[in-house]
FIZAMI-490607 format. One record per residue (C-alpha): y, x, z. Coordinates in steps of 0.25 Angstrom, whole numbers, padded with zeros to 4 digits, always signed. Example, Ala and Ser with C-alpha at 12.3 -4.5 7.8 and 13.67 -1.06 7.14 Angstrom:
2
-0018+0049+0031 -0004+0055+0029 
//
This chain:
1019
-0007+0091+0113 -0006+0099+0126 +0009+0097+0128 +0005+0082+0127 -0005+0082+0139 +0003+0091+0147 +0014+0082+0145 +0007+0069+0148 +0001+0076+0160 +0015+0081+0165 +0023+0067+0163 +0011+0059+0171 +0011+0070+0182 +0024+0072+0184 +0028+0057+0184 +0017+0055+0195 +0022+0066+0205 +0037+0062+0203 +0033+0046+0204 +0023+0049+0216 +0034+0059+0223 +0045+0048+0221 +0037+0038+0228 +0030+0046+0240 +0043+0043+0247 +0039+0028+0247 +0031+0020+0255 +0018+0020+0247 +0014+0004+0243 +0000+0008+0247 -0006+0013+0260 -0011+0026+0258 -0023+0033+0266 -0029+0045+0265 -0039+0045+0255 -0055+0045+0259 -0060+0043+0245 -0075+0041+0244 -0082+0044+0230 -0097+0042+0227 -0104+0057+0224 -0117+0061+0222 -0129+0052+0225 -0120+0041+0226 -0115+0045+0240 -0100+0041+0244 -0092+0053+0249 -0079+0055+0253 -0071+0063+0242 -0063+0073+0250 -0076+0078+0255 -0081+0082+0240 -0081+0096+0237 -0081+0092+0220 -0074+0085+0210 -0076+0070+0209 -0069+0059+0202 -0070+0045+0202 -0068+0035+0193 -0065+0019+0199 -0072+0009+0192 -0059+0002+0188 -0054+0014+0182 -0067+0017+0174 -0067+0002+0168 -0051+0003+0163 -0050+0001+0149 -0060-0004+0140 -0075-0004+0143 -0082+0006+0134 -0095+0001+0139 -0099+0015+0143 -0095+0019+0157 -0094+0034+0154 -0083+0032+0143 -0075+0024+0153 -0074+0035+0162 -0067+0044+0151 -0053+0049+0156 -0055+0045+0170 -0061+0058+0176 -0057+0073+0175 -0068+0083+0170 -0074+0071+0164 -0075+0072+0148 -0082+0059+0142 -0083+0060+0127 -0085+0046+0121 -0086+0042+0107 -0084+0028+0098 -0098+0026+0097 -0103+0012+0098 -0109+0012+0112 -0107+0026+0114 -0110+0036+0122 -0100+0044+0131 -0102+0059+0136 -0097+0062+0150 -0095+0077+0153 -0090+0082+0167 -0084+0096+0166 -0090+0100+0152 -0102+0105+0147 -0111+0112+0156 -0124+0111+0147 -0123+0118+0134 -0133+0110+0129 -0139+0100+0139 -0133+0087+0144 -0118+0088+0150 -0116+0073+0152 -0113+0068+0167 -0123+0063+0175 -0119+0047+0178 -0124+0041+0192 -0124+0027+0197 -0122+0025+0211 -0128+0038+0214 -0141+0036+0203 -0140+0044+0190 -0141+0037+0179 -0145+0039+0164 -0131+0042+0155 -0140+0047+0142 -0132+0047+0130 -0140+0043+0118 -0139+0046+0104 -0149+0037+0097 -0154+0043+0085 -0164+0044+0075 -0166+0050+0060 -0157+0039+0056 -0145+0038+0065 -0138+0043+0078 -0131+0034+0088 -0124+0035+0100 -0132+0027+0110 -0122+0027+0121 -0124+0034+0135 -0131+0024+0145 -0121+0026+0155 -0115+0014+0147 -0126+0005+0154 -0118+0006+0166 -0107-0006+0167 -0093+0000+0172 -0091-0013+0178 -0102-0009+0189 -0095+0004+0193 -0087+0006+0206 -0082+0020+0203 -0087+0032+0196 -0086+0047+0203 -0087+0059+0193 -0094+0071+0201 -0090+0082+0191 -0095+0095+0198 -0109+0100+0200 -0107+0100+0216 -0103+0086+0215 -0114+0082+0206 -0125+0092+0212 -0134+0080+0220 -0135+0073+0207 -0145+0085+0203 -0146+0092+0188 -0141+0080+0181 -0127+0080+0187 -0124+0095+0181 -0113+0088+0172 -0107+0080+0184 -0110+0066+0188 -0103+0053+0186 -0105+0043+0199 -0104+0030+0196 -0103+0020+0208 -0106+0006+0205 -0100-0007+0212 -0107-0014+0222 -0104-0029+0227 -0092-0032+0234 -0089-0046+0241 -0077-0055+0240 -0069-0057+0254 -0075-0069+0256 -0088-0063+0254 -0093-0071+0241 -0098-0066+0229 -0088-0059+0220 -0090-0060+0204 -0082-0053+0194 -0081-0057+0179 -0076-0047+0169 -0075-0047+0154 -0069-0037+0144 -0065-0039+0128 -0063-0026+0121 -0059-0025+0106 -0060-0012+0099 -0056-0005+0086 -0056+0008+0080 -0046+0019+0083 -0042+0022+0068 -0037+0036+0071 -0052+0038+0074 -0057+0034+0062 -0057+0041+0047 -0044+0039+0039 -0046+0039+0025 -0038+0046+0014 -0035+0035+0002 -0031+0044-0009 -0046+0048-0015 -0058+0041-0016 -0073+0042-0016 -0083+0053-0022 -0084+0068-0021 -0074+0073-0031 -0073+0061-0040 -0075+0046-0036 -0080+0040-0050 -0091+0040-0060 -0088+0034-0072 -0101+0024-0075 -0104+0012-0083 -0104+0003-0071 -0102-0010-0078 -0112-0007-0090 -0103-0010-0100 -0104+0005-0104 -0089+0008-0099 -0089+0019-0089 -0081+0016-0076 -0077+0024-0063 -0087+0021-0053 -0085+0027-0038 -0095+0037-0035 -0101+0029-0023 -0111+0041-0020 -0100+0050-0014 -0096+0048-0001 -0083+0055-0001 -0068+0052-0005 -0066+0064-0013 -0064+0057-0026 -0053+0052-0034 -0039+0048-0030 -0038+0033-0028 -0031+0025-0039 -0029+0010-0038 -0028+0008-0053 -0041+0015-0055 -0052+0004-0055 -0066+0009-0051 -0080+0004-0048 -0084+0007-0032 -0095+0005-0025 -0095-0010-0023 -0095-0011-0038 -0110-0005-0040 -0115-0018-0031 -0120-0030-0039 -0120-0037-0025 -0105-0035-0023 -0093-0043-0027 -0087-0030-0033 -0099-0026-0042 -0093-0019-0055 -0080-0022-0051 -0068-0010-0051 -0059-0008-0040 -0047+0001-0038 -0049+0015-0036 -0041+0015-0020 -0044+0017-0007 -0052+0008+0001 -0045-0003+0009 -0055-0004+0019 -0058+0010+0025 -0070+0013+0035 -0061+0008+0047 -0062-0005+0042 -0078-0005+0046 -0075-0005+0060 -0075-0018+0067 -0068-0021+0080 -0076-0019+0093 -0077-0030+0104 -0082-0027+0117 -0085-0038+0128 -0089-0035+0142 -0092-0046+0152 -0096-0043+0166 -0099-0051+0179 -0101-0046+0192 -0106-0052+0206 -0105-0045+0218 -0106-0046+0234 -0107-0039+0248 -0108-0039+0261 -0109-0030+0272 -0124-0028+0269 -0125-0030+0254 -0119-0031+0241 -0122-0036+0228 -0116-0033+0213 -0120-0039+0200 -0114-0037+0187 -0116-0040+0174 -0110-0034+0160 -0110-0039+0145 -0105-0030+0137 -0103-0033+0122 -0097-0023+0112 -0096-0023+0096 -0092-0010+0090 -0082-0006+0079 -0094-0003+0071 -0099-0016+0064 -0114-0021+0069 -0111-0014+0083 -0114-0021+0096 -0118-0017+0109 -0122-0028+0119 -0124-0023+0134 -0127-0030+0147 -0126-0023+0161 -0133-0030+0174 -0129-0022+0186 -0132-0025+0200 -0130-0018+0214 -0135-0022+0228 -0133-0016+0242 -0140-0022+0254 -0141-0017+0268 -0156-0019+0271 -0154-0014+0286 -0142-0008+0294 -0148+0005+0289 -0154+0002+0276 -0146-0001+0263 -0150-0004+0248 -0142-0003+0235 -0148-0007+0221 -0141-0006+0209 -0146-0010+0194 -0139-0011+0181 -0147-0017+0168 -0140-0014+0154 -0146-0020+0141 -0138-0015+0129 -0139-0018+0115 -0132-0010+0103 -0131-0011+0091 -0124-0003+0080 -0121+0010+0086 -0114+0020+0076 -0122+0030+0071 -0116+0044+0075 -0116+0058+0068 -0116+0062+0054 -0128+0054+0047 -0128+0039+0043 -0116+0038+0051 -0105+0028+0045 -0095+0031+0052 -0098+0046+0048 -0098+0039+0034 -0083+0033+0036 -0078+0047+0040 -0085+0057+0031 -0091+0051+0018 -0084+0039+0013 -0076+0035+0000 -0063+0031+0003 -0063+0019-0008 -0073+0012-0001 -0068-0001+0005 -0076-0004+0018 -0072-0020+0016 -0081-0020+0003 -0092-0012+0010 -0091-0023+0021 -0091-0035+0011 -0104-0028+0004 -0112-0027+0016 -0109-0041+0020 -0111-0047+0007 -0128-0044+0008 -0130-0034+0018 -0134-0024+0008 -0131-0009+0010 -0122-0010-0002 -0114+0004+0000 -0102+0011-0005 -0111+0024-0007 -0121+0019-0015 -0128+0031-0025 -0124+0023-0037 -0121+0031-0051 -0125+0044-0043 -0139+0041-0045 -0146+0038-0056 -0156+0029-0050 -0152+0016-0050 -0162+0012-0039 -0152+0021-0030 -0140+0017-0036 -0136+0008-0024 -0142+0018-0013 -0132+0023-0003 -0130+0037-0006 -0125+0040+0008 -0120+0028+0016 -0124+0015+0018 -0113+0002+0018 -0107+0005+0032 -0110-0010+0036 -0124-0010+0031 -0126+0003+0039 -0120-0005+0052 -0126-0018+0050 -0141-0014+0044 -0143+0000+0049 -0138-0003+0063 -0143+0003+0077 -0146-0004+0089 -0150-0001+0103 -0155-0008+0116 -0154-0002+0129 -0158-0007+0143 -0155+0000+0155 -0159-0002+0169 -0152+0007+0181 -0155+0004+0195 -0156+0009+0209 -0161+0007+0223 -0154+0014+0236 -0157+0013+0250 -0151+0020+0261 -0155+0021+0275 -0144+0024+0285 -0149+0031+0298 -0136+0031+0304 -0122+0032+0299 -0123+0046+0295 -0136+0047+0289 -0143+0038+0278 -0155+0039+0268 -0154+0034+0253 -0164+0032+0244 -0162+0029+0228 -0170+0024+0216 -0164+0022+0203 -0169+0020+0189 -0162+0021+0176 -0169+0014+0164 -0166+0014+0149 -0173+0008+0137 -0167+0008+0124 -0171+0005+0110 -0164+0010+0098 -0165+0005+0082 -0159+0011+0070 -0160+0004+0057 -0159+0008+0042 -0159-0004+0033 -0165-0005+0019 -0154-0002+0009 -0149+0009+0018 -0147+0023+0012 -0160+0032+0012 -0160+0040+0024 -0168+0048+0035 -0173+0038+0046 -0185+0038+0054 -0194+0049+0062 -0198+0054+0050 -0183+0058+0046 -0186+0055+0031 -0177+0046+0022 -0178+0031+0024 -0171+0019+0017 -0172+0010+0029 -0179+0011+0043 -0179+0007+0059 -0178+0017+0070 -0182+0013+0084 -0180+0021+0096 -0183+0018+0111 -0177+0025+0124 -0181+0025+0137 -0176+0031+0149 -0178+0029+0165 -0174+0038+0176 -0178+0036+0190 -0171+0042+0203 -0175+0042+0216 -0165+0048+0228 -0167+0049+0242 -0157+0056+0249 -0151+0056+0264 -0137+0057+0267 -0130+0061+0281 -0114+0061+0284 -0111+0063+0296 -0095+0065+0303 -0095+0072+0317 -0085+0071+0328 -0079+0084+0324 -0075+0080+0310 -0086+0087+0304 -0094+0079+0293 -0108+0081+0287 -0114+0075+0277 -0128+0079+0271 -0137+0073+0260 -0152+0077+0256 -0160+0071+0245 -0170+0069+0234 -0171+0063+0222 -0181+0061+0210 -0176+0058+0195 -0186+0055+0184 -0182+0052+0170 -0191+0047+0158 -0187+0046+0145 -0194+0040+0133 -0189+0038+0118 -0196+0032+0105 -0192+0035+0092 -0199+0026+0079 -0194+0022+0066 -0198+0017+0053 -0201+0028+0041 -0199+0026+0026 -0190+0013+0028 -0192-0002+0030 -0201-0011+0024 -0194-0025+0027 -0178-0023+0027 -0171-0028+0041 -0184-0027+0050 -0182-0015+0059 -0196-0012+0065 -0205+0000+0064 -0217-0007+0058 -0207-0011+0046 -0208+0005+0042 -0210+0007+0027 -0217+0019+0030 -0226+0024+0041 -0218+0027+0055 -0220+0038+0061 -0224+0039+0076 -0213+0037+0086 -0206+0048+0093 -0207+0046+0107 -0202+0054+0119 -0205+0054+0133 -0199+0062+0146 -0199+0060+0159 -0192+0070+0169 -0192+0071+0185 -0181+0078+0194 -0183+0077+0208 -0172+0083+0216 -0167+0086+0231 -0152+0088+0235 -0145+0089+0248 -0131+0089+0252 -0123+0093+0265 -0108+0092+0268 -0098+0095+0279 -0085+0092+0281 -0075+0096+0291 -0063+0088+0298 -0063+0080+0284 -0056+0093+0278 -0067+0102+0274 -0081+0099+0267 -0091+0107+0262 -0103+0102+0254 -0116+0108+0249 -0127+0101+0240 -0142+0106+0234 -0150+0100+0224 -0165+0105+0220 -0170+0098+0205 -0184+0099+0201 -0184+0095+0185 -0195+0092+0179 -0189+0095+0165 -0188+0110+0170 -0201+0120+0172 -0208+0121+0186 -0201+0135+0187 -0187+0130+0185 -0188+0115+0189 -0182+0117+0202 -0168+0120+0203 -0158+0120+0215 -0142+0119+0214 -0132+0118+0225 -0118+0115+0228 -0107+0118+0238 -0093+0111+0238 -0081+0110+0248 -0068+0104+0250 -0057+0105+0260 -0046+0093+0263 -0033+0101+0263 -0025+0089+0266 -0032+0088+0280 -0026+0102+0282 -0012+0101+0275 -0005+0088+0280 +0006+0084+0270 +0011+0070+0269 +0011+0071+0253 -0003+0077+0253 -0014+0065+0253 -0026+0073+0251 -0029+0088+0247 -0043+0094+0246 -0049+0106+0239 -0064+0107+0235 -0074+0116+0228 -0089+0117+0225 -0099+0126+0219 -0112+0119+0214 -0123+0122+0205 -0132+0111+0198 -0145+0113+0190 -0149+0105+0176 -0163+0102+0171 -0167+0101+0156 -0171+0091+0147 -0185+0085+0146 -0195+0093+0139 -0188+0106+0139 -0200+0115+0145 -0213+0113+0137 -0213+0113+0122 -0215+0099+0115 -0221+0094+0102 -0218+0084+0092 -0229+0076+0086 -0223+0074+0071 -0235+0067+0064 -0249+0067+0061 -0255+0077+0050 -0269+0075+0042 -0279+0067+0050 -0270+0065+0061 -0267+0077+0069 -0252+0077+0075 -0242+0086+0069 -0235+0093+0081 -0223+0102+0081 -0214+0108+0092 -0201+0105+0093 -0190+0114+0088 -0186+0119+0101 -0194+0127+0112 -0195+0122+0126 -0194+0132+0139 -0203+0132+0151 -0193+0140+0158 -0180+0132+0158 -0172+0131+0170 -0161+0121+0174 -0146+0123+0171 -0137+0126+0182 -0123+0123+0183 -0114+0132+0193 -0100+0125+0197 -0089+0129+0205 -0077+0118+0208 -0064+0119+0215 -0054+0108+0216 -0043+0100+0224 -0040+0086+0226 -0025+0082+0231 -0018+0069+0234 -0003+0067+0237 +0008+0058+0241 -0003+0048+0247 -0013+0050+0237 -0002+0046+0225 -0005+0059+0219 -0017+0067+0217 -0026+0077+0210 -0039+0084+0210 -0043+0097+0202 -0056+0103+0200 -0059+0116+0195 -0073+0121+0191 -0082+0131+0185 -0097+0127+0180 -0106+0137+0174 -0120+0130+0169 -0130+0141+0167 -0145+0140+0162 -0142+0131+0151 -0153+0123+0145 -0151+0124+0130 -0159+0127+0117 -0157+0140+0111 -0163+0145+0097 -0175+0153+0096 -0182+0160+0085 -0189+0150+0075 -0201+0159+0075 -0204+0153+0089 -0207+0142+0083 -0193+0135+0088 -0178+0133+0085 -0174+0133+0099 -0178+0134+0114 -0174+0129+0127 -0168+0140+0137 -0159+0141+0149 -0146+0150+0146 -0132+0149+0144 -0120+0146+0153 -0108+0136+0151 -0095+0137+0159 -0086+0125+0162 -0073+0127+0170 -0063+0117+0171 -0052+0110+0180 -0052+0095+0183 -0039+0088+0187 -0037+0073+0191 -0022+0068+0195 -0019+0055+0200 -0007+0050+0204 +0001+0036+0208 +0014+0039+0203 +0019+0024+0208 +0014+0014+0218 +0022+0002+0223 +0016-0011+0228 +0015-0017+0214 +0014-0005+0206 +0005+0008+0204 +0004+0020+0194 -0009+0028+0194 -0012+0041+0187 -0025+0048+0184 -0026+0061+0177 -0039+0069+0174 -0039+0083+0167 -0049+0092+0165 -0051+0105+0157 -0065+0111+0156 -0067+0126+0151 -0081+0126+0145 -0088+0140+0141 -0102+0144+0136 -0104+0157+0145 -0118+0160+0139 -0130+0156+0132 -0144+0161+0130 -0143+0177+0130 -0133+0184+0121 -0132+0171+0114 -0118+0167+0110 -0119+0153+0104 -0128+0141+0105 -0127+0131+0094 -0126+0117+0101 -0125+0107+0089 -0123+0108+0074 -0113+0099+0067 -0111+0096+0051 -0104+0107+0042 -0111+0119+0049 -0102+0115+0063 -0110+0119+0075 -0107+0117+0091 -0110+0129+0100 -0109+0134+0113 -0104+0148+0112 -0103+0158+0123 -0089+0160+0128 -0085+0146+0121 -0082+0133+0127 -0094+0123+0124 -0096+0117+0110 -0090+0127+0101 -0088+0122+0086 -0092+0132+0076 -0090+0130+0061 -0082+0135+0049 -0069+0139+0051 -0056+0143+0042 -0053+0156+0040 -0039+0160+0045 -0028+0170+0043 -0024+0178+0055 -0013+0168+0058 -0023+0156+0059 -0021+0150+0044 -0032+0146+0035 -0036+0156+0024 -0038+0149+0010 -0048+0156+0002 -0046+0159-0013 -0050+0145-0017 -0039+0139-0010 -0050+0134+0001 -0051+0138+0015 -0059+0150+0020 -0069+0147+0031 -0077+0155+0040 -0092+0153+0044 -0097+0141+0051 -0098+0150+0064 -0084+0149+0068 -0079+0142+0081 -0071+0131+0077 -0069+0122+0089 -0076+0119+0103 -0078+0104+0108 -0073+0106+0122 -0059+0102+0125 -0050+0108+0132 -0047+0097+0143 -0048+0083+0146 -0037+0074+0152 -0033+0059+0156 -0023+0051+0163 -0024+0037+0168 -0012+0029+0173 -0014+0016+0180 -0003+0005+0183 -0005-0005+0191 +0007-0017+0194 +0004-0029+0201 -0008-0035+0195 -0008-0027+0182 -0013-0013+0180 -0013-0003+0168 -0020+0009+0166 -0023+0019+0154 -0031+0031+0152 -0026+0044+0143 -0035+0055+0141 -0037+0066+0133 -0044+0079+0129 -0038+0092+0124 -0046+0102+0116 -0061+0102+0111 -0064+0101+0096 -0071+0092+0088 -0078+0095+0074 -0077+0082+0065 -0088+0080+0054 -0081+0068+0050 -0067+0075+0046 -0076+0087+0040 -0084+0077+0029 -0071+0066+0030 -0064+0078+0026 -0073+0083+0015 -0075+0070+0009 -0061+0067+0008 -0059+0055+0017 -0047+0059+0026 -0032+0059+0022 -0033+0074+0026 -0040+0078+0012 -0030+0071+0003 -0021+0084+0003 -0032+0092+0000 -0036+0084-0012 -0022+0081-0021 -0023+0068-0030 -0018+0076-0042 -0031+0085-0042 -0024+0098-0038 -0032+0107-0028 -0024+0108-0014 -0018+0121-0008 -0025+0122+0006 -0015+0126+0017 -0018+0141+0022 -0017+0154+0019 -0024+0164+0008 -0026+0179+0010 -0018+0188+0000 -0018+0203+0000 -0021+0203+0015 -0011+0193+0019 -0013+0178+0021 -0003+0169+0013 -0001+0153+0011 -0012+0147+0003 -0008+0143-0011 -0019+0142-0018 -0026+0129-0020 -0040+0125-0018 -0049+0130-0032 -0052+0120-0041 -0066+0122-0040 -0064+0117-0026 -0058+0103-0031 -0062+0090-0025 -0067+0086-0037 -0077+0097-0038 -0081+0098-0022 -0079+0084-0018 -0075+0089-0006 -0065+0093+0004 -0071+0103+0011 -0078+0112+0000 -0064+0111-0008 -0055+0114+0004 -0064+0122+0011 -0062+0117+0027 -0072+0123+0037 -0076+0115+0049 -0065+0119+0056 -0056+0110+0049 -0064+0098+0056 -0063+0102+0070 -0052+0095+0078 -0046+0096+0091 -0052+0085+0100 -0040+0083+0110 -0036+0067+0111 -0027+0059+0120 -0032+0045+0121 -0027+0032+0129 -0042+0030+0133 -0039+0017+0140 -0029+0007+0145 -0030-0006+0153 -0021-0016+0160 -0025-0026+0170 -0020-0038+0177 -0026-0043+0189 -0023-0058+0190 -0017-0063+0203 -0027-0067+0213 -0018-0079+0216 -0021-0085+0203 -0035-0088+0208 -0033-0092+0222 -0043-0104+0224 -0052-0100+0213 -0064-0092+0212 -0057-0081+0205 -0054-0070+0214 -0047-0062+0203 -0046-0058+0189 -0040-0048+0180 -0038-0044+0166 -0035-0032+0157 -0032-0027+0145 -0040-0014+0141 -0042-0003+0131 -0048+0010+0128 -0046+0021+0118 -0033+0015+0115 -0026+0027+0109 -0029+0041+0104 -0016+0047+0107 -0018+0060+0101 -0031+0067+0093 -0033+0079+0084 -0046+0073+0077 -0042+0065+0065 -0049+0052+0063 -0058+0051+0075 -0059+0051+0090 -0059+0066+0095 -0067+0060+0108 -0078+0055+0099 -0092+0062+0102 -0103+0063+0092 -0115+0061+0102 -0126+0064+0091 -0128+0079+0090 -0142+0081+0091 -0142+0096+0092 -0155+0100+0100 -0154+0103+0114 -0139+0101+0114 -0135+0086+0122 -0128+0078+0111 -0116+0074+0120 -0112+0089+0122 -0105+0091+0109 -0102+0078+0104 -0087+0080+0107 -0085+0091+0096 -0091+0083+0085 -0085+0071+0077 -0094+0065+0067 -0095+0050+0062 -0089+0048+0074 -0083+0032+0077 -0069+0029+0078 -0064+0026+0092 -0063+0012+0096 -0050+0007+0102 -0053-0004+0113 -0045-0015+0120 -0048-0027+0127 -0047-0037+0138 -0054-0038+0152 -0055-0048+0162 -0061-0050+0176 -0061-0060+0186 -0067-0059+0201 -0074-0072+0208 
//
């Protein structure tokens, strides 16, 4: 794998250098001038990039939008910046995790801050959950229309992000939106664009089933008098959700699940005992997405206007999944006087989603397909059974396993998957408004004052349904079993920001520059949630309302929190001869979420840079800069972390409330987290900017971590919030860009990103050496361990001989360790990407390949799917002749290890255990996989129609494109799944759900390969 990656990089870089060198003697077809690149930095202020003493990387809007649209701005950033790890998944309407320079908080939020035109915005990643199901609600940055984005600048380090305050401790993604522009004739500009996408699952990321053995645990059949004529006939044991049964024999006629239902045409009809023709991949449909936009814009010397409407419609690969999103955006600028100007921006998003897929272990039909299934069950039969009368005619009825005839047709574990999707569906509706108003007053050309007010409002309604006829399961606030039910949840969030700052920028006659900034801001966050449900089932089928509760509903669970964070900040910068730059910043925050004695915290930064190309003049050297910085940034805690709070759980006796404390104890002495960072970097460009690189090295130590730790239960609590711990991230980021070939008609661009982050937990609380972060199936745990990378996976392992071979016991099974062995780690070794772009006349072709080396994933799907005999790997473990297999490995004899020749003992035969794990003795280590992958992430071909075609018409230009995303997983080690797919459902108390998702695969959706066409026209 390493050789493959290195070979690719070597070919790209060597060919680029050779081609550039070959062309440098020719006259460049494009006039090249010294680059005075301007980027948007903190608070939306534009600055010359050469003056910055810290790393930043820009993504142009056109590059962001290359490839098929995902409907989520953050996922479209994947592979386009070094050191930015974006973990995506295939959940319908799902979220993306954006982590810059590694995990800096052991238990807290590690997501980058998103900023629009200098204003921080909410990017909450929501997990919609109740006692019935858990869903990935997406992250709300998806409410931003990518068509509105002019550019994105990523501020990676603490020095770059310090002016944004404590939320910027994990880095900042600065989004600059478009503003109105005029055509040459000073008339309105209109742009119409449309995109159609077609998607289907990548079958290499979904289960592949063995076709040798059928359903059941040990045996597939029981002989029953199914026809009532006194003759005993073989009936499939429908209550067994495994494929550890009898070998298939097409000559054998048996009675399967659909022969039990009088409603079905197959009632009392025997069929051949054979593998299903339509396996669960038949369940997935083709996804379709359309995105239509219209934008109107105009500007003059004193004003501009930009309006955009986008309609986004998407149907997922699962039945009954639809997402409808409408976004209206406006941006106005106006010079009120020669000195006073105003900018106003608004975006309104209305999104309705039906049929998000369940995530996690419970009630997840995708998990059922991957873990608990009978290979003889045909999906087409299930589809026909449901659409015959829309009842829950499942493949998994209790059947003859129960004596109670009333329970004969009740599901044992699983509903009909079509019934589950069309009747037990989830829905959510979200309305979001984000807007700001900016007033800027210029005292003179050097000095200005800016005032800004913004609001970010979200109102969401979540609903879940459990239809009558479903399997009896936990549902509702009471957490009791119910045969049906309805859940209603609401979410309200509002963030208001006020900013006032003054900016001074002066160039003196002696080639010295001075710039300074001082300001203050106030942030107010308010969050409210409500959860309510029916109890005991529904009275009237199909009526989903709280008043349709069969039992007495419990009082709604309500949550409300408000926090304030006023702050002051300043920045001063000096420049000499456009060559030497130094800058210092300071910030003081006051958090209402911290106790009074610790709620004010100060953090500074200092940075500098030298433009060496101004000192060393060479024809081949276009630009050369070195830079460095030292910075500190603080971070507050969540709401309600200081004083203990209590929960009202009901009414006792004559009306007295029953109150209980939470299981964790708060801490009235909490302090802010602190991150100290040092960064060094260098940027250079050669041959009139035809070849260049930008490299950064950094080290960050994040101390006083706010986390939950175990305490003695005699205190009345299980855990307590404390400040402790130190986690270190150090790494290297590299950007390379080259134009290997360029003529008047042809151009080839290459951009490469590579990043390696080494993460280590330096210390925890006192002498503690391990902190449990989360638990998974089979006693597997995720941990922060001192001296180790973040995200140690612990579980059972094989016992190995001195030369590393697996040891087999005297029963022919593998010897295993206890469950506290290190069996993996979620942190990757490095990430990389290569983007190539070719333009010839009116054609443009680009593609992006990206990948990850290392990191580990524990697969619950492979654990249970192997145990229940679903996968082809299990065939060799159970010979059809009934003999017991001999496992590869060694046995110890007389103090020496020799090859194993002993078959598994008959007491562990599959007919007795019904379990591969029990018979073979596999530990959890068997199901930990290397997360390395290489993907063809996206590709696009565009054609710009010649403008002469439209002369004399209202059309000023048109463009058509063929686009694609997730086109090919070139390499992966993870079987039957996408190694990039992240589980976001961790609910370990005190640990952000996104921190560990990359290390667990459970009931995951298959990847979706998307291709489509786009068209745009300008008027």
